[in-house]
Each structure stands twice: as C-alpha cells, then as structure tokens.
C-alpha positions, 0 to 999 in steps of 0.5 A: 946284902950290901947296897950297890952304892953305899954313898947316897949321892952316887946312887942318886946320880946313877939313877939320874943317868939311867933315867936320862938315858932312857928318856933320850932313847925314847925321845929319839925314837919318837922324833924319828917316827914324827919326822918320817911321818912328816916326810911321808905327808909331803910326798905327793906320789905316795900310796894312800894306803901307806899314808893311812898306815903311817898315820895310824902308827903315829896316832896309836903310838903317841895319842893313847889315853893312859890312867894316872895309876898306870903312869905311877906304876911305870915310874915305880912310884909305889915301890919307892919310899917317899922322902920329902 
C-alpha cells in the first residue's frame, strides 16, 4: 500500500496542521464555555438553579483528573514508533 505522503516533510506538515486545527477547535469551545460561565456569574437576577447547573458543567468539563496512560493513549503515543 502506498503511503499518503511519500515525502516525510509533507507527512509531518499534514499531521501538524491536523493536530493544530483540532487544538484550535477544542480551545475555542473551552473559551466559549468559560466566557459564558463568567457572564452568568455576573448576572444578579439569574436563577440559582441555573447558575449551579452552569458551575457543574464547567467543573465536570475542565477539572476531571485523568491518568497518564489515558493521555498517552489519546495522543496515540503507543501506536507511533519513537523516532528520537
């Protein structure tokens, strides 16, 4: 089977752009969640129940503990050969 990118530089560049676009997308979503949480905290006439739901959403989205092996598996560390 032919590789998608026969030139290694193009393969590295393509992988970089894919990971960069994913990171930008995740960062944009996180920024929107945090900014909407801050805006809801500043409102005085907001329903207490709604504010608690929002805090739970932010807490469960960003402050979960994960193991090292989970992060390495999500980054496909074990599937790629180590080229040092």
